[in-house]
C-alpha positions in Angstrom: 2.5 -52.1 250.6 3.4 -56.0 250.4 3.2 -57.9 247.1 0.2 -59.6 248.4 -1.8 -56.4 249.3 -0.8 -54.9 245.8 -1.9 -58.0 243.8 -5.1 -58.3 245.5 -5.8 -54.6 245.2 -5.1 -54.5 241.4 -8.0 -57.0 241.0 -10.1 -55.9 243.9 -10.4 -52.3 242.7 -12.1 -53.1 239.2 -14.1 -55.8 240.9 -15.4 -53.6 243.6 -16.0 -50.7 241.1 -18.1 -53.2 239.1 -20.2 -54.1 242.1 -20.7 -50.4 243.3 -21.6 -49.3 239.8 -24.2 -51.9 239.4 -25.8 -51.1 242.7 -26.0 -47.3 241.1 -27.0 -48.2 237.7 -30.2 -46.6 238.1 -28.4 -43.2 238.4 -26.5 -43.1 235.2 -24.4 -40.0 235.7 -23.3 -41.1 239.2 -22.6 -44.6 238.1 -20.6 -43.1 235.1 -18.5 -41.0 237.6 -17.8 -43.8 239.9 -16.8 -46.0 237.1 -14.3 -43.3 235.8 -13.0 -42.7 239.1 -12.7 -46.5 239.9 -10.7 -47.0 236.6 -8.3 -44.0 237.4 -7.7 -45.2 240.9 -6.5 -48.8 239.3 -4.3 -46.9 236.9 -2.9 -44.9 239.7 -2.2 -48.2 241.8 -0.6 -49.7 238.7 1.8 -46.9 238.2 2.9 -47.1 241.8 3.2 -50.9 241.7 5.1 -50.9 238.5 7.7 -48.2 240.2 8.3 -50.9 243.0 8.1 -54.1 240.9 11.2 -56.2 240.3 11.8 -57.5 236.8 10.9 -61.2 236.4 13.5 -63.7 235.0 13.8 -64.0 231.3 12.3 -67.6 231.6 9.4 -66.8 233.5 8.7 -63.0 233.4 5.5 -63.5 235.5 7.1 -65.4 238.4 8.8 -62.7 240.4 7.3 -61.6 244.0 4.6 -64.3 244.3 2.2 -63.5 246.8 0.9 -66.2 249.4 -2.6 -67.7 248.8 -4.9 -70.0 250.6 -3.0 -73.2 249.7 -5.9 -75.6 249.7 -6.0 -79.3 248.9 -8.9 -81.0 247.1 -8.9 -84.5 246.0 -5.3 -84.8 246.3 -4.4 -81.8 244.2 -2.9 -78.7 245.9 -4.4 -75.3 245.3 -2.1 -72.6 246.1 -4.4 -70.0 244.8 -1.3 -67.5 244.5 -0.9 -64.1 242.5 2.4 -63.1 240.9 4.0 -59.6 240.9 6.5 -58.7 238.5 7.6 -55.9 236.4 6.0 -57.5 233.3 2.6 -58.5 234.9 2.2 -55.2 236.4 3.0 -53.4 233.1 0.5 -55.4 231.4 -2.1 -54.5 234.2 -1.3 -50.8 233.7 -2.0 -51.2 230.0 -5.2 -52.6 230.7 -6.0 -50.0 233.1 -5.2 -47.2 230.9 -7.3 -48.7 228.0 -10.3 -49.3 230.4 -10.0 -45.7 231.8 -10.3 -44.3 228.3 -13.2 -46.6 227.7 -15.0 -45.7 230.6 -14.5 -42.0 230.1 -15.6 -42.3 226.4 -18.6 -44.5 227.2 -19.9 -41.6 229.6 -20.3 -39.7 226.2 -21.1 -42.3 223.7 -23.9 -43.9 225.8 -25.1 -40.6 227.4 -28.8 -41.6 226.2 -28.7 -45.3 226.9 -30.9 -46.2 230.0 -28.7 -49.0 230.6 -25.5 -47.2 230.7 -24.7 -48.0 234.3 -25.0 -51.7 233.6 -22.3 -51.2 230.8 -20.2 -49.3 233.0 -20.3 -52.1 235.6 -19.6 -54.8 233.0 -16.6 -53.0 231.8 -15.1 -52.8 235.3 -15.7 -56.4 235.9 -14.0 -57.2 232.5 -10.9 -55.4 233.7 -10.8 -57.1 236.9 -11.0 -60.5 235.0 -8.2 -59.6 232.7 -6.1 -58.4 235.6 -6.7 -61.8 237.4 -5.3 -63.6 234.3 -2.3 -61.4 234.1 -1.4 -61.7 237.8 -2.5 -65.3 238.5 0.0 -67.8 239.4 -2.4 -70.4 239.9 -4.1 -72.2 236.9 -7.2 -72.3 238.7 -7.3 -68.6 239.2 -6.3 -68.2 235.4 -9.3 -70.2 234.4 -11.7 -67.9 236.6 -10.3 -64.9 235.0 -10.7 -66.3 231.6 -14.3 -67.7 232.1 -15.4 -64.4 233.6 -14.0 -62.5 230.5 -16.1 -64.7 228.2 -19.3 -63.7 230.2 -18.7 -60.3 230.3 -17.8 -60.2 226.5 -21.4 -61.9 225.9 -22.9 -59.1 228.0 -21.0 -56.1 226.3 -21.5 -57.4 222.8 -25.2 -58.0 223.6 -25.7 -54.6 225.4 -28.1 -53.4 223.0 -30.2 -56.4 223.5 -33.4 -55.0 222.0 -32.0 -55.3 218.7 -31.7 -58.5 216.8 -28.3 -58.1 215.6 -26.4 -57.4 219.0 -28.4 -60.4 220.5 -27.2 -62.7 217.6 -23.7 -61.6 217.6 -23.7 -62.1 221.6 -24.9 -65.7 221.0 -22.5 -66.3 218.4 -19.5 -65.2 220.5 -20.7 -67.0 223.5 -21.1 -70.3 221.5 -17.9 -70.0 219.4 -15.7 -69.1 222.3 -17.3 -71.6 224.7 -16.6 -74.4 222.3 -12.9 -73.5 222.0 -12.9 -73.0 225.8 -13.7 -76.7 226.1 -10.1 -77.3 224.9 -8.5 -75.1 227.2 -10.3 -76.5 230.2 -9.3 -80.0 229.2 -5.8 -79.0 228.5 -5.5 -77.3 231.8 -6.9 -80.3 233.7 -4.2 -82.7 232.2 -1.5 -80.3 233.1 -2.8 -80.1 236.8 -3.6 -83.8 237.1 0.0 -84.6 236.0 1.6 -82.1 238.5 -0.8 -82.6 241.3 -1.0 -78.9 241.8 -2.6 -76.0 240.4 0.4 -73.6 241.0 1.7 -72.6 237.6 5.5 -72.6 238.6 5.0 -76.2 239.9 3.2 -77.2 236.8 5.6 -75.7 234.4 8.5 -77.5 236.4 6.9 -80.8 236.4 5.9 -81.0 232.4 9.1 -79.4 231.3 11.3 -82.1 233.5 9.1 -85.3 234.2 6.0 -85.1 232.3 5.1 -87.6 229.6 5.7 -85.9 226.1 2.8 -87.3 224.4 0.5 -86.3 227.1 2.3 -82.7 227.3 1.6 -82.1 223.3 -2.0 -83.3 223.7 -2.5 -80.9 226.7 -0.9 -78.0 225.0 -2.9 -78.7 221.5 -5.9 -78.5 223.6 -4.9 -75.3 225.3 -3.8 -73.8 221.8 -7.5 -74.5 220.5 -8.9 -72.4 223.6 -6.6 -69.7 222.8 -7.3 -69.7 219.0 -11.1 -69.4 220.0 -10.9 -66.4 222.4 -8.1 -64.8 220.1 -10.4 -65.0 217.1 -7.9 -67.0 214.8 -9.0 -69.3 212.1 -11.3 -71.2 212.1 -12.9 -69.2 215.0 -12.7 -65.8 213.7 -16.1 -65.1 212.7 -17.4 -64.1 216.2 -15.3 -61.0 216.5 -16.6 -59.5 213.1 -20.1 -60.2 214.3 -19.2 -58.4 217.6 -19.3 -55.1 215.8 -22.9 -55.0 216.3 -22.1 -54.1 219.9 -21.4 -50.4 221.2 -17.9 -49.2 219.9 -16.5 -48.7 223.5 -17.2 -52.5 223.9 -15.3 -53.2 220.6 -12.5 -51.1 221.7 -12.2 -53.0 225.1 -12.5 -56.4 223.6 -10.2 -55.8 220.5 -7.7 -54.1 222.5 -6.4 -55.1 226.0 -8.6 -57.6 227.2 -10.1 -60.8 225.7 -8.6 -61.3 222.3 -5.1 -60.5 223.9 -5.6 -62.8 227.1 -4.5 -65.9 225.0 -1.0 -64.4 224.5 -0.6 -63.8 228.0 -1.7 -67.5 229.1 0.8 -68.9 226.2 3.4 -66.7 227.5 2.9 -67.9 231.1 3.1 -71.5 230.0 5.8 -71.0 227.2 8.4 -73.2 228.8 6.0 -76.0 228.4 4.8 -74.9 225.2 8.2 -74.8 223.6 8.7 -78.5 224.3 5.4 -79.3 222.5 6.0 -79.4 218.8 2.5 -80.5 217.8 1.0 -77.5 219.7 3.2 -75.1 218.1 2.7 -76.4 214.8 -1.0 -76.0 215.1 -0.6 -72.5 216.5 1.9 -71.5 213.7 -0.2 -72.6 210.9 -3.2 -71.0 212.3 -1.6 -67.5 213.0 0.3 -67.7 209.5 -2.9 -68.1 207.6 -4.9 -65.8 209.7 -2.7 -62.9 209.9 -2.2 -62.6 206.0 -5.8 -63.5 205.0 -7.3 -61.1 207.5 -5.0 -58.3 206.4 -6.1 -58.9 202.7 -9.8 -58.8 203.6 -9.4 -55.6 205.4 -8.0 -54.1 202.1 -11.4 -54.6 200.5 -14.0 -54.5 203.7 -16.5 -51.6 202.8 -17.2 -51.0 206.6 -14.4 -49.3 208.5 -15.4 -50.8 211.9 -15.3 -54.1 210.5 -11.9 -53.2 208.8 -10.5 -52.6 212.3 -12.0 -56.0 213.3 -10.1 -57.7 210.4 -7.2 -55.9 211.5 -7.4 -56.9 215.0 -7.7 -60.6 213.8 -4.6 -60.1 211.9 -2.7 -58.4 214.4 -3.5 -60.9 217.0 -1.8 -63.4 214.7 1.2 -61.2 214.5 1.3 -61.1 218.6 1.0 -64.8 218.7 3.6 -65.6 216.0 6.7 -65.4 218.4 5.1 -68.1 220.7 4.5 -70.3 217.6 7.8 -69.9 215.9 10.5 -68.0 217.7 13.2 -69.4 220.0 13.0 -69.5 223.7 14.9 -66.3 224.2 13.0 -63.1 222.8 9.6 -65.1 222.1 7.6 -64.2 225.3 9.0 -60.4 225.3 8.2 -59.6 221.9 4.7 -61.1 221.9 3.9 -59.1 225.1 5.5 -56.1 223.3 3.0 -56.3 220.5 0.3 -57.0 222.9 0.9 -53.6 224.6 1.3 -51.8 221.3 -1.8 -53.1 219.8 -3.8 -52.4 223.0 -2.9 -48.8 222.7 -3.2 -48.0 219.0 -6.1 -50.3 218.4 -8.1 -48.4 221.3 -7.4 -45.5 219.7 -8.6 -46.3 216.3 -11.8 -47.7 217.7 -12.9 -44.9 219.7 -11.8 -42.5 217.1 -14.0 -44.5 214.3 -17.0 -44.3 217.0 -16.7 -40.4 217.1 -16.3 -40.0 213.2 -19.2 -42.3 212.7 -21.3 -40.2 215.1 -20.6 -37.2 212.8 -21.0 -39.1 209.5 -23.9 -41.4 210.5 -22.4 -44.5 209.6 -19.1 -46.6 209.6 -19.1 -47.4 206.0 -16.1 -46.0 204.0 -18.3 -43.6 201.8 -19.9 -42.2 204.9 -16.6 -41.4 206.3 -15.0 -39.6 203.5 -13.3 -36.6 204.7 -14.7 -37.0 208.2 -11.4 -36.8 209.9 -10.9 -33.3 208.9 -13.9 -32.1 211.0 -11.9 -31.8 214.1 -8.0 -31.4 214.8 -8.0 -34.0 217.6 -9.9 -36.5 215.4 -7.4 -36.0 212.5 -4.4 -36.4 214.8 -5.9 -39.6 216.5 -6.8 -41.1 213.2 -3.2 -40.6 211.7 -1.5 -41.5 214.8 -3.4 -44.9 215.2 -3.2 -45.7 211.5 0.8 -44.7 211.4 1.4 -46.9 214.3 -0.9 -49.9 212.9 1.1 -49.6 209.5 4.3 -50.3 211.5 6.2 -47.3 210.6 9.4 -47.4 212.3 10.2 -45.5 215.7 6.6 -45.2 216.5 5.0 -47.8 219.2 3.4 -50.2 216.7 6.6 -50.1 214.4 9.0 -50.9 217.2 6.9 -53.7 218.5 6.3 -55.5 214.9 10.1 -55.0 214.4 10.7 -57.1 217.6 8.2 -59.7 216.6 9.7 -60.1 213.1 13.4 -60.2 214.6 12.3 -62.8 217.1 10.9 -65.0 214.5 13.8 -64.4 212.1 16.4 -65.3 214.5 17.7 -68.9 213.6 14.4 -69.7 211.9 16.2 -72.2 209.8 17.0 -74.2 212.8 13.4 -74.5 213.9 11.8 -76.1 210.7 9.2 -75.3 208.1 6.7 -73.8 210.3 9.0 -70.8 211.4 9.7 -70.3 207.8 6.0 -70.1 207.2 5.2 -67.7 209.9 8.3 -65.5 209.1 7.1 -65.4 205.5 3.5 -64.4 206.4 4.8 -61.9 208.8 6.8 -60.2 206.0 3.8 -60.2 203.5 1.4 -59.0 206.2 3.6 -56.1 207.0 3.1 -55.0 203.5 -0.7 -55.5 203.4 -1.3 -53.8 206.8 0.5 -50.8 205.6 -1.6 -50.8 202.4 -5.2 -50.9 204.2 -3.9 -48.5 206.7 -3.1 -46.2 203.9 -6.4 -46.6 202.4 -8.1 -46.0 205.7 -6.1 -43.0 206.1 -6.7 -41.5 202.5 -10.5 -41.9 202.7 -10.9 -40.1 206.1 -8.4 -37.4 205.5 -8.1 -36.8 201.8 -11.8 -36.9 201.2 -12.1 -38.7 197.9 -15.3 -40.7 197.3 -17.2 -42.2 194.4 -18.1 -38.5 193.1 -14.6 -37.4 193.2 -13.3 -35.0 195.7 -15.7 -33.8 198.4 -15.8 -30.3 200.4 -14.7 -30.3 203.8 -17.5 -31.0 206.3 -18.8 -28.7 208.7 -16.7 -28.5 211.9 -18.2 -30.9 214.6 -18.0 -30.4 218.4 -16.0 -32.7 220.2 -16.7 -33.2 224.3 -13.6 -32.2 226.2 -13.4 -35.6 227.8 -13.4 -37.4 224.5 -10.8 -35.1 223.2 -8.6 -35.7 226.2 -8.7 -39.5 225.7 -7.8 -39.6 222.1 -4.8 -37.0 222.7 -3.5 -39.2 225.4 -4.0 -42.6 223.4 -2.5 -40.7 220.6 0.6 -39.6 222.3 1.3 -43.1 223.7 0.8 -44.5 220.2 3.5 -42.5 218.8 5.9 -42.1 221.7 5.1 -45.4 223.9 7.8 -47.5 222.7 10.4 -45.6 224.9 9.1 -47.7 227.9 9.4 -51.0 226.0 13.1 -51.6 226.8 12.9 -51.4 230.6 9.5 -52.7 231.4 9.2 -56.0 229.0 11.4 -58.9 229.4 14.2 -59.8 226.8 12.3 -58.5 223.5 15.3 -59.1 221.7 17.4 -56.8 219.4 16.5 -55.6 215.8 19.6 -55.8 213.6 20.2 -52.9 211.3 19.6 -54.9 208.0 16.2 -56.2 209.3 15.4 -52.7 210.4 15.9 -51.5 206.9 14.1 -54.3 205.4 11.0 -53.7 207.5 11.2 -50.1 206.5 11.3 -51.1 202.9 8.2 -53.2 203.3 6.2 -50.7 205.0 7.0 -48.1 202.3 6.1 -50.6 199.8 2.8 -51.2 201.4 2.2 -47.4 201.8 2.9 -47.1 197.9 0.7 -49.9 197.0 -2.3 -48.3 199.3 -1.8 -45.1 197.4 -1.6 -46.4 193.9 -4.9 -48.4 194.5 -6.6 -45.3 195.8 -5.7 -42.9 193.1 -6.1 -45.4 190.3 -9.7 -46.1 191.4 -9.1 -49.8 191.7 -9.5 -49.6 195.4 -13.1 -48.2 195.0 -14.0 -50.9 192.5 -12.8 -53.6 194.6 -14.7 -52.3 197.4 -17.9 -51.7 195.6 -17.6 -54.8 193.8 -18.5 -58.3 194.2 -15.4 -59.0 196.2 -16.2 -56.3 198.7 -19.8 -57.3 198.9 -18.6 -60.7 199.8 -16.1 -59.5 202.5 -18.8 -57.2 203.8 -21.1 -60.2 204.4 -18.4 -61.9 206.1 -17.8 -64.5 203.3 -21.0 -66.1 204.3 -19.2 -67.8 207.1 -22.7 -67.5 209.1 -24.3 -69.6 206.3 -21.5 -71.9 206.5 -21.9 -72.4 210.2 -25.6 -73.0 209.6 -25.0 -75.7 207.1 -22.1 -77.7 208.8 -22.9 -77.1 212.4 -26.3 -75.7 213.4 -28.4 -77.7 211.0 -26.6 -81.0 211.5 -26.9 -80.5 215.4 -30.5 -79.4 215.3 -31.2 -82.5 213.0 -29.7 -84.8 215.5 -31.6 -83.1 218.4 -34.8 -83.7 216.5 -33.7 -87.3 215.8 -32.9 -87.9 219.4 -36.3 -86.4 220.3 -38.1 -88.8 217.8 -36.4 -91.8 219.5 -37.3 -90.4 223.0 -40.8 -89.9 222.0 -41.7 -92.7 219.5 -39.4 -95.5 220.8 -38.4 -95.3 224.3 -41.7 -93.7 225.4 -43.7 -96.3 223.4 -42.8 -99.1 226.1 -43.5 -96.6 229.0 -47.2 -96.0 227.3 -47.6 -99.7 226.5 -47.0 -100.6 230.2 -49.5 -97.8 231.2 -52.0 -98.9 228.6 -51.8 -102.3 229.8 -52.3 -101.3 233.5 -55.1 -99.2 232.5 -56.8 -102.0 230.4 -56.4 -104.3 233.2 -58.0 -101.9 235.5 -60.8 -101.3 233.1 -61.4 -105.1 232.7 -61.7 -105.3 236.5 -64.0 -102.2 236.9 -66.3 -103.8 234.2 -66.1 -107.3 235.9 -66.9 -105.8 239.2 -69.8 -103.8 237.8 -71.5 -106.7 235.9 -71.0 -109.0 239.1 -74.0 -109.8 241.5 -74.0 -109.7 245.3 -74.4 -113.3 245.8 -71.5 -114.0 243.3 -69.4 -111.6 245.5 -70.4 -113.4 248.7 -69.6 -116.7 247.3 -66.1 -115.5 246.3 -65.5 -114.1 249.5 -66.4 -117.3 251.4 -64.1 -119.3 249.0 -61.3 -117.1 249.8 -62.0 -117.2 253.6 -62.0 -121.1 253.4 -58.8 -120.9 251.5 -57.1 -119.0 254.1 -58.3 -121.1 257.1 -57.1 -124.3 255.2 -53.7 -123.0 254.6 -53.5 -121.9 258.3 -54.4 -125.4 259.3 -52.2 -127.1 257.3 -49.4 -124.7 258.5 -50.1 -125.5 262.2 -50.4 -129.2 261.7 -47.0 -129.1 259.7 -45.0 -127.5 262.5 -46.5 -129.9 265.2 
């Protein structure tokens, strides 16, 4: 199988599955079966492609094995429309395929009674195809297409339960926030394409790293970073991801794990040779992720709802993921960022799917409804522990290894790169402590079983479908042992020196101790149930702030423009119309009052005038 065929197949399989499932949407069981088989087929093709893919060069890990596209030209700009196959790109597609297969299988149980389950399966498959297009694209136009389709699919998935007001509002919020930020990405891409005269990513990178205007380059990259911050739910665009919790849990697992919020890391990784020369863009990215990762981790520590806790965690971990691109040197930056993308995709999908099952047994995702819930089934217990251990960054497990590589990449010669690198590194180290603390909190609540009323009895054993158990077991195993493949399949993730390893281990242990002490002392419960927890549970009233600062001014401006259009501009039109109507009315009345003799006299005068003018004209010509 050629590189062209493989690349097209990796995108066409999920896209074709989406079309087929949509056609079968009325037959929910059959649609679900086709969706699962399609996702498994994509996973198999990804494994086969990975076995035959070559490793991309360290400077451009997405460049190897480029496939041939249509090579069009429009308005003096070349459109190669090519796809790229490398070990890195195919490995990321495999990660997406694994998560999507797990989500499709899980959704067949979670949405078993949903009359629109077929539509959900189809949208999930299309979402996977769009993310695969972003990963495999070697053309900026194709990247934009995949990026925009993902935004549309996220709107549909978040608002899947559209008969309820909360999901509808959440979908609208996600659409408006991400679309606003996407304007920056589209403008930035347009600048890069116009300057290079082509949409081919390799040619664009070569032009802007060698001959492009530095000011224009920085402007373009700042705009692209704004688009990435919006899709990645980084400050100040974070609120939409919290509202997205109103959607179905499988949608949350998909959006938070391997697709939309991680797409920005891929795009910046593909453009990293240009980004590393745009200091202003890296500064914007660095400040945003440094503040976001720490603030979101602190808020997760006091969030009353565990599904929203995982949302805060995602916001924080995406900041960790983007940190090397903002602050690391040119060597291990891309590899360490993509490594954490892979690790986060696995353990966060596991945690979301597990919380969905725990909530089904407990009736809610609030912390007090989930007390002791992980002990209702051995698989749920193993899955919850494995996911949180990986999230906490315990060394040697997947999440621990990827986080260590991120910290090592940022720490390497950070003093030579200025204050932003120091800020990001400090935030990373503190975030490692806080992450371990809130992961410990989530573990103790669901496993140890201590709530507001003290220790609780073990709940009745709950029945878990075999397919759900299988999905959780696979993801749990990869969350623990998945670091084994990092060294051979991701580009130049860097080395973790022994002193750094020991230091990170100490920080994780400190975080675990803090989480345990907060829990047994009762401080944790008082924080969660107090004003702070209530405020965090209400999203820090960011929605109200958006109403005051954005929605109301925009609506007021719209009303003012409508007033000008209606009362000022239209007044001239109405005046002309009134004048014409008035003249018509005067003529009508004059005609009604006139006598026949008067009319004949006027007609005769008119005829005489015409004859006279004609005689004069003839005489003049002779």
